[in-house]
DODOGU-916909 format. One record per residue (C-alpha): residue number from 1; residue in one letter; z, x, y. Coordinates in Angstrom, 1 decimal. Each point is the difference from the previous one (the first is absolute). Layout:
BEGIN
<atom NUM, "A", <Z, X, Y>>
...
//
This chain:
BEGIN
<atom 1, "M", <79.1, 129.7, 122.8>>
<atom 2, "S", <0.0, 3.7, 1.0>>
<atom 3, "A", <-1.7, 2.6, -2.2>>
<atom 4, "K", <3.5, 1.3, -0.9>>
<atom 5, "W", <1.2, -3.3, -1.3>>
<atom 6, "M", <-3.3, -0.9, -1.7>>
<atom 7, "A", <0.3, 3.3, -2.0>>
<atom 8, "V", <3.6, -0.9, -1.0>>
<atom 9, "W", <-1.2, -3.5, -1.1>>
<atom 10, "L", <-2.9, 1.4, -2.1>>
<atom 11, "L", <2.3, 2.5, -1.7>>
<atom 12, "G", <2.4, -2.9, -0.9>>
<atom 13, "G", <2.8, 1.5, 2.0>>
<atom 14, "T", <0.0, 3.4, -1.7>>
<atom 15, "A", <0.5, 2.0, 3.2>>
<atom 16, "A", <3.6, 0.7, 0.9>>
<atom 17, "L", <1.1, 0.7, 3.5>>
<atom 18, "A", <3.3, 1.9, 0.8>>
<atom 19, "Q", <0.6, -2.3, 3.0>>
<atom 20, "P", <0.3, -3.8, 0.3>>
<atom 21, "S", <-3.1, -2.0, 0.8>>
<atom 22, "S", <-0.3, -0.7, 3.7>>
<atom 23, "Q", <-1.3, -3.5, -1.0>>
<atom 24, "G", <3.4, -1.2, -1.2>>
<atom 25, "W", <-0.1, -3.3, -1.8>>
<atom 26, "P", <-1.5, -2.3, 2.7>>
<atom 27, "Q", <-1.0, -3.0, -2.1>>
<atom 28, "F", <0.3, -1.7, -3.4>>
<atom 29, "L", <-0.7, 2.5, -2.8>>
<atom 30, "G", <0.0, 3.0, 2.5>>
<atom 31, "P", <-2.5, 1.9, 2.1>>
<atom 32, "Q", <-2.9, -0.4, -2.4>>
<atom 33, "R", <1.1, -3.5, -1.2>>
<atom 34, "N", <0.1, 1.2, -3.6>>
<atom 35, "G", <3.7, 0.8, -0.5>>
<atom 36, "T", <-0.3, 3.7, 0.4>>
<atom 37, "I", <0.8, 2.7, 2.5>>
<atom 38, "D", <-0.7, 3.7, 0.2>>
<atom 39, "Y", <3.4, 1.6, -0.1>>
<atom 40, "E", <1.4, 2.2, -2.8>>
<atom 41, "I", <3.5, -0.7, -1.3>>
<atom 42, "G", <1.4, 3.1, -1.7>>
<atom 43, "P", <0.4, -0.1, -3.8>>
<atom 44, "R", <3.8, 0.5, 0.3>>
<atom 45, "A", <0.5, -2.4, 2.9>>
<atom 46, "K", <3.1, -2.3, -0.1>>
<atom 47, "L", <0.3, -3.5, 1.4>>
<atom 48, "V", <2.7, -0.2, 2.6>>
<atom 49, "E", <0.9, -3.1, 2.0>>
<atom 50, "G", <-0.5, 0.6, 3.7>>
<atom 51, "W", <1.2, -3.3, 1.5>>
<atom 52, "R", <0.1, -3.8, -0.7>>
<atom 53, "R", <0.4, -3.0, 2.2>>
<atom 54, "S", <0.1, -3.8, -0.5>>
<atom 55, "I", <-3.1, -1.9, 1.1>>
<atom 56, "P", <-1.0, -3.7, 0.2>>
<atom 57, "A", <-1.7, -1.3, -3.1>>
<atom 58, "G", <-3.7, 0.8, -0.5>>
<atom 59, "A", <-2.5, 1.0, -2.6>>
<atom 60, "A", <-2.0, 1.9, 2.6>>
<atom 61, "G", <-0.8, 3.7, -0.7>>
<atom 62, "I", <0.9, 2.8, 2.4>>
<atom 63, "A", <-2.5, 1.7, 2.3>>
<atom 64, "A", <0.8, 3.5, 1.2>>
<atom 65, "A", <-1.6, 1.9, 2.9>>
<atom 66, "A", <1.1, 2.5, 2.6>>
<atom 67, "G", <3.6, 0.1, -1.1>>
<atom 68, "R", <0.5, -3.8, 0.0>>
<atom 69, "L", <0.1, -2.7, -2.7>>
<atom 70, "Y", <-1.3, -3.6, 0.4>>
<atom 71, "T", <0.8, -2.9, -2.3>>
<atom 72, "L", <0.5, -3.8, 0.1>>
<atom 73, "G", <3.0, -2.2, -0.8>>
<atom 74, "S", <1.3, -3.5, 0.7>>
<atom 75, "D", <3.3, -1.1, 1.5>>
<atom 76, "G", <-0.4, -3.3, -1.8>>
<atom 77, "T", <-1.8, -1.6, 2.9>>
<atom 78, "E", <-2.3, 2.6, 1.6>>
<atom 79, "D", <-2.2, 2.8, -1.4>>
<atom 80, "L", <0.8, 3.4, 1.7>>
<atom 81, "L", <-1.8, 3.3, 0.2>>
<atom 82, "F", <2.4, 2.9, 0.1>>
<atom 83, "A", <-0.5, 3.6, 1.1>>
<atom 84, "L", <2.4, 2.6, -1.4>>
<atom 85, "D", <0.5, 3.7, 0.5>>
<atom 86, "A", <-1.2, 1.6, -3.3>>
<atom 87, "A", <2.5, 2.8, 0.1>>
<atom 88, "T", <3.1, -2.1, 0.6>>
<atom 89, "G", <-0.8, -3.6, -0.7>>
<atom 90, "K", <1.1, -1.0, 3.5>>
<atom 91, "E", <-1.7, -3.2, 1.2>>
<atom 92, "L", <-2.1, 0.7, 3.1>>
<atom 93, "W", <-1.2, -3.5, 0.7>>
<atom 94, "R", <-0.8, -3.4, -1.5>>
<atom 95, "V", <-2.5, -2.7, 1.0>>
<atom 96, "G", <-0.4, -3.6, -1.1>>
<atom 97, "L", <-3.2, -1.0, -1.8>>
<atom 98, "G", <0.6, -3.8, -0.1>>
<atom 99, "N", <1.7, -2.4, -2.4>>
<atom 100, "T", <0.5, 1.0, -3.6>>
<atom 101, "H", <-2.2, -2.1, -2.2>>
<atom 102, "N", <1.9, -2.5, -2.1>>
<atom 103, "D", <-1.4, 1.6, -3.2>>
<atom 104, "A", <1.1, 3.4, 1.1>>
<atom 105, "L", <3.7, -0.8, 0.8>>
<atom 106, "E", <1.3, 1.4, -3.3>>
<atom 107, "N", <-1.8, 3.4, 0.0>>
<atom 108, "G", <-1.0, 0.4, 3.6>>
<atom 109, "P", <-3.5, 1.1, 1.3>>
<atom 110, "G", <-2.1, 2.0, -2.5>>
<atom 111, "S", <-2.6, 1.6, 2.2>>
<atom 112, "T", <0.2, 3.8, 0.6>>
<atom 113, "P", <-0.7, 0.9, 3.6>>
<atom 114, "A", <-2.6, 2.6, 1.0>>
<atom 115, "V", <0.1, 2.6, 2.7>>
<atom 116, "A", <-3.1, 0.8, 2.1>>
<atom 117, "G", <0.6, 2.5, 2.7>>
<atom 118, "D", <2.7, -1.3, 2.3>>
<atom 119, "L", <0.0, -3.5, -1.5>>
<atom 120, "A", <1.6, -1.6, -3.0>>
<atom 121, "I", <-1.7, -3.0, -1.4>>
<atom 122, "A", <1.9, -2.6, -2.1>>
<atom 123, "V", <-0.8, -3.3, -1.7>>
<atom 124, "G", <2.9, -2.4, 0.0>>
<atom 125, "S", <0.5, -2.5, -2.8>>
<atom 126, "A", <-1.1, -2.9, 2.3>>
<atom 127, "C", <-3.4, 1.8, 0.3>>
<atom 128, "R", <0.3, 1.4, 3.5>>
<atom 129, "V", <-1.4, 3.5, 0.5>>
<atom 130, "T", <1.9, 2.0, 2.6>>
<atom 131, "A", <-0.7, 3.5, 1.5>>
<atom 132, "V", <2.8, 1.7, 1.7>>
<atom 133, "R", <0.5, 3.4, 1.7>>
<atom 134, "T", <1.7, 2.5, -2.3>>
<atom 135, "L", <1.8, 1.4, 3.0>>
<atom 136, "D", <2.1, -3.0, 0.9>>
<atom 137, "G", <-1.1, -3.0, -2.1>>
<atom 138, "Q", <-1.8, -1.8, 2.9>>
<atom 139, "I", <-2.5, -2.5, -1.2>>
<atom 140, "V", <-3.6, 0.9, 1.0>>
<atom 141, "W", <-1.9, -2.8, -1.7>>
<atom 142, "Q", <0.3, -2.8, -2.6>>
<atom 143, "R", <-2.4, -2.1, -2.1>>
<atom 144, "S", <0.8, -2.9, -2.2>>
<atom 145, "L", <-1.8, -0.2, -3.4>>
<atom 146, "A", <1.2, -3.6, -0.2>>
<atom 147, "E", <-1.5, -1.1, 3.3>>
<atom 148, "D", <-3.0, 2.3, 0.2>>
<atom 149, "Y", <-1.1, -0.1, -3.7>>
<atom 150, "K", <1.8, -2.9, -1.5>>
<atom 151, "S", <1.7, 2.2, -2.6>>
<atom 152, "R", <0.9, -2.0, -3.1>>
<atom 153, "F", <3.0, 2.3, -0.4>>
<atom 154, "A", <1.5, -1.5, 3.2>>
<atom 155, "A", <0.5, -3.3, -1.8>>
<atom 156, "R", <1.2, 1.5, -3.3>>
<atom 157, "G", <1.5, 3.3, -0.9>>
<atom 158, "G", <-0.1, 1.7, 3.3>>
<atom 159, "C", <-2.1, 3.0, 0.9>>
<atom 160, "S", <0.8, 3.3, -1.8>>
<atom 161, "M", <-3.3, 2.0, 0.3>>
<atom 162, "S", <0.5, 3.5, 1.3>>
<atom 163, "P", <-2.5, 1.0, 2.7>>
<atom 164, "A", <-2.3, 3.0, -0.5>>
<atom 165, "V", <-0.7, 2.4, 2.9>>
<atom 166, "E", <-3.4, 1.5, 0.1>>
<atom 167, "G", <-0.7, 2.0, 3.1>>
<atom 168, "S", <0.2, -2.3, 3.0>>
<atom 169, "L", <0.1, -3.1, -2.2>>
<atom 170, "V", <2.8, -1.9, -1.8>>
<atom 171, "I", <-1.5, -1.9, -3.0>>
<atom 172, "L", <1.6, -2.8, -2.0>>
<atom 173, "P", <-0.9, -3.1, -2.0>>
<atom 174, "T", <0.8, -3.2, 1.8>>
<atom 175, "G", <0.6, -2.5, -2.8>>
<atom 176, "A", <-2.6, -2.3, 1.5>>
<atom 177, "S", <-1.3, -2.7, -2.3>>
<atom 178, "A", <-3.4, 0.2, 1.7>>
<atom 179, "G", <-1.6, 2.2, 2.7>>
<atom 180, "A", <1.4, 3.5, 0.8>>
<atom 181, "R", <1.9, 1.1, -3.1>>
<atom 182, "L", <0.2, 3.7, 1.0>>
<atom 183, "V", <0.2, 1.2, 3.6>>
<atom 184, "A", <0.2, 3.2, 2.0>>
<atom 185, "L", <2.0, -0.1, 3.2>>
<atom 186, "D", <-0.2, 2.6, 2.7>>
<atom 187, "V", <3.3, 2.0, -0.2>>
<atom 188, "A", <0.4, 0.3, 3.7>>
<atom 189, "S", <-0.7, -3.6, 1.0>>
<atom 190, "G", <0.2, -2.2, -3.1>>
<atom 191, "K", <-3.5, -1.3, 0.7>>
<atom 192, "E", <-2.2, -0.8, -3.0>>
<atom 193, "A", <-2.5, 2.8, -0.6>>
<atom 194, "W", <-1.6, -1.6, -3.0>>
<atom 195, "A", <0.6, -2.8, -2.5>>
<atom 196, "S", <-1.4, -0.5, -3.5>>
<atom 197, "S", <-0.6, -3.6, -0.9>>
<atom 198, "T", <-2.1, 0.4, -3.2>>
<atom 199, "L", <2.8, 1.3, -2.2>>
<atom 200, "P", <1.9, -1.9, -2.7>>
<atom 201, "N", <3.5, -1.1, 0.7>>
<atom 202, "S", <2.5, 2.7, 0.9>>
<atom 203, "L", <3.2, 0.7, -1.8>>
<atom 204, "N", <3.3, 0.5, 1.8>>
<atom 205, "G", <0.0, 3.7, -0.6>>
<atom 206, "A", <-1.0, 3.3, 1.5>>
<atom 207, "P", <-3.6, 1.3, 0.2>>
<atom 208, "G", <-0.9, 3.5, -1.0>>
<atom 209, "L", <-2.0, 2.6, 1.9>>
<atom 210, "A", <-2.5, 2.5, -1.4>>
<atom 211, "S", <-3.2, 2.0, 0.5>>
<atom 212, "L", <-2.4, -1.1, -2.7>>
<atom 213, "G", <-3.6, 1.2, -0.1>>
<atom 214, "G", <0.6, 1.7, 3.4>>
<atom 215, "V", <1.0, -3.3, 1.6>>
<atom 216, "R", <3.5, -0.9, 1.2>>
<atom 217, "Q", <0.9, -3.3, -1.6>>
<atom 218, "V", <2.8, -2.5, -0.2>>
<atom 219, "L", <0.9, -0.9, -3.5>>
<atom 220, "Y", <0.5, -3.8, 0.2>>
<atom 221, "H", <1.8, -1.5, -3.0>>
<atom 222, "H", <-1.5, -3.5, -0.2>>
<atom 223, "A", <0.8, -3.1, -2.0>>
<atom 224, "K", <-2.4, -2.4, -1.8>>
<atom 225, "P", <0.6, -3.1, -2.1>>
<atom 226, "P", <1.0, -0.5, -2.7>>
<atom 227, "G", <2.8, 2.6, 0.3>>
<atom 228, "L", <-2.1, 3.2, 0.4>>
<atom 229, "S", <0.2, 2.7, 2.6>>
<atom 230, "G", <-2.4, 2.9, 0.8>>
<atom 231, "V", <-0.7, 2.6, 2.6>>
<atom 232, "T", <-2.6, 0.1, 2.8>>
<atom 233, "G", <-1.0, 3.1, 1.8>>
<atom 234, "V", <-0.4, -0.8, 3.7>>
<atom 235, "R", <-1.2, 2.4, 2.7>>
<atom 236, "S", <3.0, 0.9, 2.2>>
<atom 237, "D", <-2.2, 0.3, 3.1>>
<atom 238, "S", <-1.8, -3.4, -0.2>>
<atom 239, "G", <1.5, -2.2, -2.7>>
<atom 240, "A", <-3.3, -0.1, -2.0>>
<atom 241, "T", <0.3, -0.3, -3.7>>
<atom 242, "V", <-1.1, 3.1, -2.0>>
<atom 243, "W", <0.8, -1.1, -3.6>>
<atom 244, "Q", <2.1, -2.5, -1.9>>
<atom 245, "I", <1.3, -0.4, -3.5>>
<atom 246, "D", <2.4, -2.4, -1.8>>
<atom 247, "S", <2.7, 0.8, -2.5>>
<atom 248, "P", <-0.7, -0.7, -3.6>>
<atom 249, "E", <3.1, -2.2, -0.2>>
<atom 250, "G", <3.1, -0.8, 2.0>>
<atom 251, "M", <1.0, 0.7, 3.6>>
<atom 252, "S", <2.6, 1.7, 2.2>>
<atom 253, "D", <0.5, 1.1, 3.6>>
<atom 254, "T", <0.3, 3.7, -0.7>>
<atom 255, "T", <-1.9, 2.3, 2.4>>
<atom 256, "P", <-3.2, 1.5, -1.6>>
<atom 257, "L", <0.2, 3.7, -0.4>>
<atom 258, "A", <-2.9, 2.4, 0.7>>
<atom 259, "V", <-0.4, 2.9, -2.4>>
<atom 260, "P", <-2.5, 2.9, -0.1>>
<atom 261, "G", <-3.6, -0.7, -1.0>>
<atom 262, "D", <-0.5, -3.0, 2.3>>
<atom 263, "R", <2.2, -2.1, -2.4>>
<atom 264, "V", <2.7, -2.5, 0.7>>
<atom 265, "L", <2.9, -1.2, -2.1>>
<atom 266, "L", <0.4, -3.8, -0.2>>
<atom 267, "Q", <3.2, -1.4, -1.4>>
<atom 268, "T", <1.0, -3.4, -1.1>>
<atom 269, "W", <3.2, -1.2, -1.6>>
<atom 270, "M", <-1.8, 0.3, -3.4>>
<atom 271, "N", <-1.9, 3.2, 0.2>>
<atom 272, "T", <-1.5, 2.9, 2.0>>
<atom 273, "T", <-3.7, 0.6, 0.4>>
<atom 274, "L", <-1.8, 3.1, 1.3>>
<atom 275, "V", <-2.9, -1.1, 2.1>>
<atom 276, "E", <-3.1, 2.2, 0.9>>
<atom 277, "T", <-1.0, -1.1, 3.4>>
<atom 278, "G", <-3.4, -0.1, 1.6>>
<atom 279, "P", <-3.0, -2.4, 0.3>>
<atom 280, "S", <0.7, -1.1, -3.6>>
<atom 281, "P", <3.7, 0.3, -0.6>>
<atom 282, "R", <1.2, 0.0, -3.7>>
<atom 283, "A", <3.1, 0.3, -2.0>>
<atom 284, "V", <0.4, 3.4, -1.6>>
<atom 285, "W", <3.0, -1.0, -2.1>>
<atom 286, "T", <2.7, -2.7, -0.2>>
<atom 287, "M", <3.4, 0.6, -1.6>>
<atom 288, "S", <3.3, -1.9, -0.2>>
<atom 289, "E", <2.2, 3.1, -0.1>>
<atom 290, "L", <0.3, -0.1, 3.8>>
<atom 291, "S", <0.3, -3.3, 1.9>>
<atom 292, "A", <0.9, -1.1, 3.5>>
<atom 293, "N", <3.7, 0.4, 0.5>>
<atom 294, "G", <0.1, 0.5, 3.8>>
<atom 295, "P", <-1.6, 3.1, 1.6>>
<atom 296, "P", <-3.0, 1.6, -1.8>>
<atom 297, "P", <0.3, 3.1, -2.1>>
<atom 298, "V", <-0.5, 3.5, 1.6>>
<atom 299, "Y", <-2.7, 2.5, -0.9>>
<atom 300, "R", <0.1, 3.7, -0.6>>
<atom 301, "D", <-2.3, 2.5, -1.8>>
<atom 302, "G", <-1.9, -2.5, -2.1>>
<atom 303, "H", <3.0, -2.2, -0.9>>
<atom 304, "L", <1.7, -3.2, 1.1>>
<atom 305, "Y", <3.8, -0.4, 0.1>>
<atom 306, "G", <1.3, -3.5, 0.1>>
<atom 307, "L", <2.0, -2.8, -1.5>>
<atom 308, "G", <-1.0, -2.1, -3.0>>
<atom 309, "G", <1.4, -2.0, -2.9>>
<atom 310, "N", <1.0, -3.7, -0.2>>
<atom 311, "S", <2.1, 0.2, 3.2>>
<atom 312, "G", <-1.0, 3.4, 1.4>>
<atom 313, "E", <2.8, 1.8, -1.8>>
<atom 314, "F", <-2.1, 3.1, -1.1>>
<atom 315, "L", <-1.1, 2.8, 2.2>>
<atom 316, "K", <-3.4, 1.1, -1.4>>
<atom 317, "C", <-2.5, 2.8, 0.4>>
<atom 318, "V", <-3.5, -1.1, -0.5>>
<atom 319, "E", <-3.2, 2.1, -0.1>>
<atom 320, "L", <-2.2, -1.4, 2.8>>
<atom 321, "N", <-3.4, 0.5, -1.7>>
<atom 322, "T", <0.9, -1.6, -3.3>>
<atom 323, "G", <2.9, -2.3, 0.6>>
<atom 324, "Q", <1.9, 1.8, -2.8>>
<atom 325, "V", <3.8, 0.1, 0.3>>
<atom 326, "K", <1.2, 3.6, -0.2>>
<atom 327, "W", <3.8, -0.8, 0.1>>
<atom 328, "S", <2.4, -2.8, 0.6>>
<atom 329, "S", <3.6, 0.0, 0.9>>
<atom 330, "R", <2.3, -3.1, 0.1>>
<atom 331, "Q", <1.5, -0.5, 3.5>>
<atom 332, "Y", <1.2, -2.9, 2.0>>
<atom 333, "R", <-2.8, -1.8, 1.9>>
<atom 334, "G", <-0.6, 1.6, 3.4>>
<atom 335, "S", <-2.6, 1.9, 2.1>>
<atom 336, "V", <-1.4, 3.4, 0.1>>
<atom 337, "L", <-1.2, 2.4, 2.8>>
<atom 338, "L", <-1.7, 3.3, -0.3>>
<atom 339, "V", <1.4, 2.8, 2.2>>
<atom 340, "G", <-2.1, 3.1, -0.7>>
<atom 341, "S", <0.4, 0.6, -3.7>>
<atom 342, "T", <3.1, -2.2, -0.3>>
<atom 343, "L", <0.4, -3.6, -0.9>>
<atom 344, "V", <2.7, -1.8, 2.0>>
<atom 345, "M", <1.1, -3.0, -2.0>>
<atom 346, "L", <2.4, -2.7, 1.0>>
<atom 347, "S", <1.4, -2.3, -2.7>>
<atom 348, "E", <0.5, -3.4, 1.5>>
<atom 349, "S", <2.9, -1.4, -2.2>>
<atom 350, "S", <1.9, 3.2, -0.7>>
<atom 351, "G", <-0.3, 1.5, 3.5>>
<atom 352, "F", <-0.9, 3.4, -1.3>>
<atom 353, "L", <-2.3, 2.3, 1.9>>
<atom 354, "R", <-1.8, 2.6, -2.1>>
<atom 355, "L", <-2.2, 3.1, 0.5>>
<atom 356, "V", <-2.5, 0.4, -2.9>>
<atom 357, "S", <-2.7, 2.6, -0.4>>
<atom 358, "A", <-3.5, -1.5, 0.3>>
<atom 359, "T", <-1.4, 1.6, -3.2>>
<atom 360, "P", <-1.8, -1.4, -3.0>>
<atom 361, "A", <2.0, 2.3, -2.2>>
<atom 362, "G", <2.9, -2.5, -0.3>>
<atom 363, "Y", <2.8, -1.7, 1.9>>
<atom 364, "D", <1.9, 2.8, 1.9>>
<atom 365, "E", <2.9, -1.3, 2.1>>
<atom 366, "R", <1.2, 2.6, 2.4>>
<atom 367, "A", <2.7, -1.9, 2.0>>
<atom 368, "R", <1.6, -3.4, 0.4>>
<atom 369, "L", <2.5, -1.7, 2.3>>
<atom 370, "Q", <1.6, -3.4, -0.1>>
<atom 371, "V", <-1.0, -1.2, 3.5>>
<atom 372, "L", <0.1, -3.8, 0.0>>
<atom 373, "K", <2.6, -2.3, -1.5>>
<atom 374, "P", <-1.0, -1.0, -3.5>>
<atom 375, "G", <-1.3, -3.6, -0.1>>
<atom 376, "A", <-0.5, -0.2, 3.8>>
<atom 377, "R", <-3.4, -1.5, 0.6>>
<atom 378, "T", <-2.7, 2.3, 1.4>>
<atom 379, "F", <-3.7, -0.7, 0.3>>
<atom 380, "T", <-0.8, 3.0, 2.1>>
<atom 381, "P", <-1.7, 3.3, -1.0>>
<atom 382, "P", <1.5, 3.2, 1.4>>
<atom 383, "S", <-1.6, 1.8, 3.0>>
<atom 384, "F", <-0.1, 3.8, 0.6>>
<atom 385, "A", <-0.1, 2.0, 3.1>>
<atom 386, "D", <1.2, 3.5, 1.1>>
<atom 387, "G", <1.8, 0.8, -3.3>>
<atom 388, "R", <1.9, -3.3, -0.1>>
<atom 389, "I", <-0.5, -3.0, -2.3>>
<atom 390, "F", <0.8, -3.4, 1.7>>
<atom 391, "L", <0.8, -3.1, -2.1>>
<atom 392, "R", <1.6, -3.3, 0.4>>
<atom 393, "N", <1.1, -3.2, -1.6>>
<atom 394, "L", <1.0, -3.4, 1.5>>
<atom 395, "E", <3.3, 1.5, 1.3>>
<atom 396, "E", <-0.4, 3.6, 1.0>>
<atom 397, "L", <-2.4, 2.9, 0.9>>
<atom 398, "V", <0.6, 3.5, -1.4>>
<atom 399, "A", <-1.4, 3.4, 0.8>>
<atom 400, "V", <0.0, 2.6, -2.8>>
<atom 401, "E", <-0.9, 3.6, 0.5>>
<atom 402, "A", <-1.9, 2.0, -2.7>>
<atom 403, "R", <1.2, 3.5, 0.3>>
//
């Protein structure tokens, strides 16, 4: 991470640039893999639909880089990786990723592709990893998690883990029952750079990335019987374990979130725990006001903003150091991004997109727009790049401008 972006991370995203980030939204949860991007939406901005287009069914998120969008869908037989023009929605190319897993036929593939330089890396539901040229969709290399690592997800569920790009490496859990459960592949060739075989079972989710104690680490959300999950800090350059802790109770596949002070947020479907990392990791607090309901909360200026309640129907502001809820507003279940000082929230069942001030003073909604058809199924958090919000359900993809 550059000094510039490290400073932004340490300040919790308080800096506001007048121009879009050149990093775009190249992978799951954005450039820093924490659901935030450094771009300031004006306080009087309105939400205006730019374009929409139909797209084959998929629960995959949308990666955005260099004026292009990348996402996955299924035609009912085969998984497909699409490249679209971000300004117009025009399809530029599509490439097949292999058969759609039987368990993914209803909702389509669920892995968000990642962009690394001139390559886009995608994980199909049948557990094949494919790297293609962003220019024309030509396949550069492929690896099979089913064949190479005996992924248990190939037999049941299908693979939906979203790869993490770290420098020249693409890192992802394999779903292996034994052996290499987390691997790093060389972006250019697909060859294995390192593999970690001492970790607990992996979950079918997306790992996090962070600098903790001055060390770049993969935040690996692991599973342990009986029905517990936890997080392991793994060196991104070697796969060596740095620290590990289990959840007090419950499990989920939500991506662990790094927050200032070398701490990590671990979420299960029952509660949220703030973990102090290091040689002797410990739980700082555990609370049930926030729980895993998809992507993790976002962080700004000492506070977390995320979904909680019995079914994730409340948007909440929580003080990071204490776990105290500062305010709560009833919404439909959905997901939240942080764009500068603005929360971008998509309500899944209602299809409303909202702009909300990221402030502990209270819920302050600044704009809203009915974007997706109410009741249409969507499992995908929005993405943001170059002043546009991109969102999709199982039927269509929409670009909305904040201006």
